[in-house]
PADO-345823 format. One record per residue (C-alpha): residue in three letters; x, y, z. Coordinates in nm, 4 decimals, always signed. Example, Ala and Ser with C-alpha at 12.3 -4.5 7.8 and 13.67 -1.06 7.14 Angstrom:
BEGIN
> rest	u	v	w
> ALA	+1.2300	-0.4500	+0.7800
> SER	+1.3670	-0.1060	+0.7140
***
This chain:
BEGIN
> rest	u	v	w
> MET	+11.7290	+9.6440	+11.1884
> LEU	+11.4448	+9.8929	+11.1667
> LEU	+11.2711	+9.7352	+10.8671
> ALA	+11.3533	+9.3669	+10.9001
> ASP	+11.1173	+9.1446	+10.6980
> ARG	+10.9269	+9.4425	+10.5560
> VAL	+10.8418	+9.4842	+10.1881
> ALA	+10.8318	+9.8321	+10.0359
> VAL	+10.7223	+9.9673	+9.6988
> ILE	+10.9094	+10.2841	+9.6064
> THR	+10.7833	+10.4725	+9.3019
> GLY	+11.0403	+10.6704	+9.1091
> GLY	+11.2990	+10.4638	+9.2934
> ALA	+11.5640	+10.4622	+9.0229
> LYS	+11.7273	+10.7983	+9.0859
> GLY	+11.7546	+11.0891	+9.3264
> ILE	+11.5422	+11.0767	+9.6408
> GLY	+11.3773	+10.7478	+9.5430
> ARG	+11.7122	+10.5770	+9.4946
> ALA	+11.8361	+10.7023	+9.8317
> ILE	+11.5209	+10.5715	+10.0008
> ALA	+11.5586	+10.2317	+9.8333
> LEU	+11.9194	+10.2006	+9.9525
> LYS	+11.8375	+10.3238	+10.3019
> PHE	+11.5440	+10.0860	+10.3443
> ALA	+11.7382	+9.7895	+10.2066
> GLY	+12.0178	+9.8633	+10.4501
> GLU	+11.7667	+9.8236	+10.7320
> GLY	+11.6500	+9.4801	+10.6169
> CYS	+11.3655	+9.5810	+10.3871
> THR	+11.2902	+9.4103	+10.0564
> VAL	+11.2472	+9.6906	+9.8018
> ALA	+11.0398	+9.6965	+9.4852
> ILE	+11.1745	+9.9779	+9.2691
> ALA	+10.8992	+10.0947	+9.0356
> ASP	+11.0189	+10.3359	+8.7692
> ILE	+10.9555	+10.4223	+8.4068
> ASN	+11.3338	+10.4163	+8.3582
> ILE	+11.3891	+10.0438	+8.4006
> LYS	+11.7594	+10.0635	+8.3121
> ALA	+11.8260	+10.3044	+8.5992
> ALA	+11.5966	+10.1020	+8.8263
> LYS	+11.8052	+9.7900	+8.7602
> GLN	+12.1204	+9.9850	+8.8376
> THR	+11.9783	+10.0888	+9.1735
> LEU	+11.8695	+9.7308	+9.2409
> ALA	+12.2246	+9.6184	+9.1629
> GLU	+12.3507	+9.8582	+9.4317
> VAL	+12.0954	+9.7150	+9.6724
> THR	+12.2091	+9.3571	+9.6116
> GLN	+12.5777	+9.4496	+9.6220
> ARG	+12.5162	+9.5780	+9.9738
> GLY	+12.3452	+9.2557	+10.0756
> GLY	+11.9871	+9.3666	+10.0237
> LYS	+11.7169	+9.2180	+9.8074
> GLY	+11.4363	+9.3380	+9.5868
> VAL	+11.3083	+9.3737	+9.2337
> ALA	+11.3084	+9.6416	+8.9644
> LEU	+10.9810	+9.6860	+8.7783
> PRO	+10.9026	+9.9085	+8.4795
> CYS	+10.6063	+10.1288	+8.5619
> ASP	+10.4479	+10.4451	+8.4279
> VAL	+10.2884	+10.5759	+8.7467
> THR	+10.0275	+10.7673	+8.5450
> SER	+9.8871	+10.4463	+8.3956
> ARG	+9.6236	+10.2732	+8.6050
> GLN	+9.6910	+9.9390	+8.4364
> GLN	+10.0669	+9.9550	+8.4850
> VAL	+10.0220	+10.0511	+8.8496
> ARG	+9.7872	+9.7552	+8.9057
> ASP	+10.0250	+9.5200	+8.7266
> THR	+10.3176	+9.6405	+8.9390
> VAL	+10.1309	+9.5876	+9.2652
> ASP	+10.0120	+9.2436	+9.1540
> LYS	+10.3698	+9.1415	+9.0691
> VAL	+10.5008	+9.2515	+9.4091
> ILE	+10.2239	+9.0657	+9.5911
> ALA	+10.2823	+8.7549	+9.3805
> LYS	+10.6594	+8.7595	+9.4466
> PHE	+10.6743	+8.8682	+9.8109
> GLY	+10.3233	+8.8028	+9.9457
> LYS	+10.2645	+9.1469	+10.0925
> ILE	+10.3326	+9.5195	+10.0784
> ASP	+10.4088	+9.6791	+10.4150
> ILE	+10.5296	+10.0183	+10.2945
> LEU	+10.4386	+10.2371	+9.9999
> VAL	+10.6525	+10.5391	+9.9153
> ASN	+10.4817	+10.7603	+9.6579
> ASN	+10.7942	+10.9380	+9.5430
> ALA	+10.7498	+10.9607	+9.1636
> GLY	+10.6860	+11.3097	+9.0314
> GLY	+10.8742	+11.6143	+8.9207
> MET	+10.8825	+11.9192	+8.7013
> PRO	+10.9658	+11.7998	+8.3481
> SER	+10.9950	+12.1516	+8.2093
> ALA	+11.0651	+12.5031	+8.3315
> PRO	+10.7459	+12.6589	+8.4738
> PRO	+10.5857	+12.9320	+8.2640
> PRO	+10.3601	+13.2038	+8.4102
> LEU	+9.9978	+13.1094	+8.4690
> GLU	+9.8687	+13.2742	+8.1534
> ASP	+10.1044	+13.0673	+7.9365
> ILE	+10.0271	+12.7230	+8.0822
> THR	+9.8330	+12.5053	+7.8415
> GLU	+9.5519	+12.2859	+7.9629
> GLU	+9.7516	+11.9872	+7.8429
> ASP	+10.0535	+12.0815	+8.0548
> TRP	+9.8325	+12.1514	+8.3561
> ASP	+9.6780	+11.8053	+8.3296
> LYS	+10.0203	+11.6461	+8.2771
> PHE	+10.1561	+11.7947	+8.6009
> GLN	+9.8489	+11.6952	+8.8032
> THR	+9.8597	+11.3418	+8.6665
> LEU	+10.2294	+11.2891	+8.7342
> ASN	+10.2431	+11.4503	+9.0767
> LEU	+9.8982	+11.3866	+9.2244
> LYS	+9.6995	+11.1265	+9.0312
> SER	+9.9924	+10.8844	+9.0574
> VAL	+9.9655	+10.9022	+9.4377
> PHE	+9.5953	+10.8185	+9.4121
> LEU	+9.6530	+10.5295	+9.1697
> PHE	+9.9204	+10.3558	+9.3754
> SER	+9.7462	+10.4134	+9.7075
> GLN	+9.4197	+10.2795	+9.5692
> ALA	+9.5964	+9.9649	+9.4471
> VAL	+9.7929	+9.9017	+9.7671
> VAL	+9.5537	+9.9991	+10.0477
> PRO	+9.3232	+9.6937	+10.0111
> HIS	+9.6225	+9.4650	+10.0709
> MET	+9.7246	+9.6669	+10.3763
> LYS	+9.3708	+9.6579	+10.5143
> LYS	+9.3627	+9.2789	+10.4938
> ARG	+9.6790	+9.2547	+10.7023
> LYS	+9.5835	+9.5410	+10.9367
> TYR	+9.9198	+9.7049	+10.8816
> GLY	+10.0759	+9.9609	+10.6520
> LYS	+10.2914	+10.2683	+10.6145
> ILE	+10.2299	+10.5120	+10.3284
> ILE	+10.4712	+10.7997	+10.2723
> ASN	+10.3774	+11.0614	+10.0151
> LEU	+10.6345	+11.3039	+9.8773
> SER	+10.4972	+11.6557	+9.8625
> SER	+10.7135	+11.9704	+9.8589
> VAL	+10.7814	+12.2835	+10.0599
> GLY	+10.6486	+12.4546	+9.7470
> ALA	+10.3026	+12.3303	+9.8472
> VAL	+10.2958	+12.5620	+10.1491
> ASN	+10.5570	+12.8263	+10.0693
> PRO	+10.6277	+12.8467	+9.6951
> PRO	+10.9878	+12.9560	+9.6349
> ALA	+10.9003	+13.0393	+9.2754
> HIS	+10.5959	+13.0660	+9.0505
> ALA	+10.5380	+12.7045	+8.9458
> ILE	+10.1657	+12.6947	+8.9962
> HIS	+10.0929	+12.3642	+8.8247
> TYR	+10.3582	+12.1808	+9.0274
> ASN	+10.2930	+12.3557	+9.3587
> THR	+9.9183	+12.3025	+9.3269
> ALA	+9.9650	+11.9301	+9.2662
> LYS	+10.1973	+11.9005	+9.5645
> ALA	+9.9428	+12.0847	+9.7814
> GLY	+9.6898	+11.8292	+9.6632
> VAL	+9.9174	+11.5550	+9.7937
> LEU	+9.8837	+11.7074	+10.1410
> GLY	+9.5046	+11.7045	+10.1234
> PHE	+9.5115	+11.3468	+9.9984
> THR	+9.7442	+11.2458	+10.2819
> LEU	+9.5235	+11.3939	+10.5533
> ASP	+9.2030	+11.2402	+10.4201
> LEU	+9.3528	+10.8945	+10.3681
> ALA	+9.5260	+10.8987	+10.7074
> HIS	+9.1903	+10.9531	+10.8760
> ALA	+9.0133	+10.6886	+10.6665
> VAL	+9.2603	+10.4045	+10.7184
> ALA	+9.3684	+10.4692	+11.0773
> PRO	+9.1297	+10.2001	+11.2111
> PHE	+9.3239	+9.9483	+11.0014
> ASN	+9.6576	+10.0380	+11.1654
> ILE	+9.7778	+10.2097	+10.8476
> CYS	+9.9809	+10.5272	+10.8954
> VAL	+9.9855	+10.7850	+10.6169
> ASN	+10.2255	+11.0780	+10.6249
> ALA	+10.3800	+11.3289	+10.3875
> LEU	+10.7321	+11.4590	+10.3471
> LEU	+10.7920	+11.8114	+10.2197
> PRO	+11.1476	+11.8349	+10.0877
> GLY	+11.3058	+12.1733	+10.0396
> PRO	+11.5786	+12.2194	+9.7784
> ILE	+11.7520	+11.8839	+9.7321
> GLN	+12.0516	+11.8464	+9.5025
> THR	+11.9144	+11.6154	+9.2330
> ASP	+11.8333	+11.6198	+8.8615
> PHE	+11.5020	+11.7847	+8.9543
> PHE	+11.6638	+12.1225	+8.9022
> ASP	+11.7938	+12.0515	+8.5501
> PRO	+11.4891	+12.1931	+8.3629
> LEU	+11.4977	+12.5009	+8.5852
> ILE	+11.8639	+12.5977	+8.5662
> GLY	+11.9387	+12.4830	+8.2137
> PRO	+12.2631	+12.3231	+8.0940
> MET	+12.5485	+12.3621	+8.3406
> SER	+12.8799	+12.1907	+8.4012
> ASP	+12.9209	+11.9967	+8.7249
> LYS	+13.1338	+12.2813	+8.8608
> GLU	+12.8655	+12.5363	+8.7754
> LYS	+12.5993	+12.3193	+8.9381
> ASP	+12.8037	+12.2895	+9.2569
> ALA	+12.8424	+12.6668	+9.2658
> PHE	+12.4689	+12.7150	+9.2072
> PHE	+12.3694	+12.4809	+9.4898
> LYS	+12.6301	+12.6301	+9.7245
> GLU	+12.4923	+12.9797	+9.6681
> LEU	+12.1332	+12.8589	+9.6971
> GLY	+12.2045	+12.6974	+10.0308
> GLU	+12.3963	+12.9887	+10.1767
> LYS	+12.1450	+13.2523	+10.0693
> ASP	+11.8106	+13.0750	+10.1066
> ILE	+11.8420	+12.8007	+10.3702
> PRO	+11.8864	+12.8571	+10.7465
> LEU	+12.1143	+12.5509	+10.7744
> GLN	+12.3310	+12.7094	+10.5033
> ARG	+12.3213	+12.4190	+10.2579
> VAL	+12.0859	+12.2451	+10.0195
> GLY	+11.9743	+11.8984	+10.1133
> THR	+12.0868	+11.5619	+9.9835
> PRO	+11.8674	+11.2668	+9.8856
> GLU	+12.0041	+11.0904	+10.1927
> ASP	+11.8596	+11.3654	+10.4144
> VAL	+11.5128	+11.2790	+10.2863
> ALA	+11.5777	+10.9044	+10.2989
> GLY	+11.6621	+10.9198	+10.6692
> THR	+11.3347	+11.0923	+10.7463
> ALA	+11.1431	+10.8435	+10.5308
> LEU	+11.3069	+10.5614	+10.7273
> PHE	+11.1742	+10.7090	+11.0503
> LEU	+10.8182	+10.7235	+10.9149
> ALA	+10.8417	+10.3729	+10.7679
> SER	+10.9671	+10.2190	+11.0915
> GLU	+10.8030	+10.1431	+11.4236
> LEU	+10.9751	+10.4500	+11.5651
> ALA	+10.6798	+10.6329	+11.4084
> ALA	+10.4132	+10.3788	+11.5063
> TYR	+10.1973	+10.6538	+11.6596
> VAL	+10.2488	+10.9106	+11.3848
> THR	+9.9889	+10.9559	+11.1107
> GLY	+9.8380	+11.2462	+10.9211
> GLU	+10.1552	+11.4505	+10.9529
> ALA	+10.3341	+11.6695	+10.6989
> LEU	+10.7023	+11.6845	+10.7862
> LYS	+10.9348	+11.9367	+10.6251
> VAL	+11.2824	+11.8176	+10.5278
> SER	+11.4107	+12.1550	+10.4257
> GLY	+11.7031	+12.2741	+10.6356
> GLY	+11.4781	+12.5171	+10.8200
> SER	+11.3045	+12.6610	+10.5145
> PRO	+11.0688	+12.8474	+10.4961
> LEU	+11.2212	+13.0143	+10.8022
> ARG	+11.4297	+13.3099	+10.6985
> PRO	+11.7895	+13.2352	+10.6000
> PHE	+12.0577	+13.3421	+10.8414
> GLN	+12.2019	+13.6274	+10.6385
> THR	+11.8924	+13.8349	+10.5652
> THR	+11.9184	+14.2095	+10.5064
> ILE	+11.7626	+14.2921	+10.8420
> GLN	+11.9986	+14.0569	+11.0275
> LYS	+12.3005	+14.2152	+10.8594
> THR	+12.1705	+14.5588	+10.9616
> LEU	+12.1132	+14.4564	+11.3220
> LYS	+12.4665	+14.3196	+11.3462
> LYS	+12.6048	+14.6589	+11.2526
> ASN	+12.4144	+14.8367	+11.5276
***
C-alpha cells in the first residue's frame, strides 16, 4: 500500500474533492483525520472509510479560526502521535462572483480568509511537528483559475494565486527537513462548488450543464471528477513523489489548452 502507516489531515474532507481524497488515502493504508465545519457530513465520510476497512477520525473545524485549527492539530497528534500528510483542501466560492466594483471589503476578506489564510493557519500548526520528525507531505489545493481565470471571480482567483506563492515559499523553506510541499490546480470538477454559480438546477439539468462544459471547454472532452483529483493527490502524498517539491500540477483535462472543437479547428477541417 502506498500510504501504509501514514496519518493525514484533510481539511474540507467531508464532501467533494476532500471526501474523495480521504477515501483514496484510506484505501492505501492511511489513517485519515477529516477536518470539516460540517461535522455531520464528515462523520458520514468517516463511516465510508471504516466500512471499507480504513480508520480515522472526524473533527469539527472552522479552518478560518486559528484556535479551532490548533485544537484540531493537537487532537490528531494526541490520538495518532504524528501527522505525515496535510491536505489543505478547504475553500470555495460561497456566492456567485460579482464584478470588481461591486465586491465589498467584507466579501473580499472572507474569500481570502477561507481560501488562503486557512492554508497558512493549518500549515503553521502542522509544520513544527513535521520538522521534528524530518518528514512531511503538504498538498495545497489551488485552482486553474489562479493562472488562467475561466471567469471574472477576482476575489477567489486572487486567493488561489496566493496559494501558489505560499506553496513555493514554504517548499523552499522546509526542504532541508525532508518536507515536500506541492499544489494541485483542479480545472472544472463536478461537485457542489458550482451550485452558487449555476443556480438551482435539477440533477438532469446539472448533468447536461457539465456535459456541455466538458465538450466545449476541455480538451479531454469531459469535466473532472473528485476521484481524478484524489488520484493525483495520492501520487504527491506517496513516496512515488519523494523527489517532487515546489510544483504546481494541473488536474484539468488539458485546460487551459484550447478545447478540441474550437472555431479555427472546425474551419481547418473544412479546408
